[in-house]
N, C-alpha and C positions, 0 to 999 in steps of 0.2 A: 186256665185262664178262661173267661166266659166271654162271650162276644153277645150284645145286644144292641139293637135300634144303630150300631156302629160305633157303641162306646164298648171298650174292654175292662170287664175287671178283674184283678189277679186275687189269686187263691192265696188265702192268709197263710196254711199249711203250718203242720205241725213245727217246723224248723226257726219257724218266729217266735214261739212263746218266749222262750228268755229274753230274747231282747227288749222286748216291749217292760219287762218289771225293771230291768237297769236303767232304761229313759226314763223310766218315772222319777226314779229317784235320783237321776242326774240333772234332770232337767225342771226346774222350780215352774210346779204349779201346771207341769203337762198331763193330762187326762189320760186315761187306760186307752180309751178310743183312739186318742190322737197316738199315744205309744206305738199301737198297732199298725195303724196307717204309715205312719213312719219306719217301723220295722220292715215292712214290706217295701216300701220306696228303698231302703237302705240295701237290703236283701237282691232287689231287681237292678238297683244302681240308678234309680230315678230321682233327680233334685228338687222337680219340679211337681207344685197340686195347684187345681184349681179348685179353690173354695172361700167360702167366707167367714170360716171358722179360724180365729185368729192365733188358735191354741199352735198351731207349726211355726208361727214368729220367735217361738223360744228355741229354735232347733238350730244350730249351727249346720250350714249346709244345705237346709231346707227353704227355698224359696216359693211363696204364696204367691199365685195369680187370681184378680179377684177383690172384689170390695176396696 
């Protein structure tokens, strides 16, 4: 985890690489970038993301804040 300006950034890590491929295939029109974000969120037990990107709206259990 990296902290800058009071914000925390989580490391993707090698343990997340198989999960995004499955999410892209299982969730219609989910980009690879969104799949990586969701994979890290699932690994860390995070269910909310603050973004204007609507891609994560397609993933059950993920709630977008913003926009």
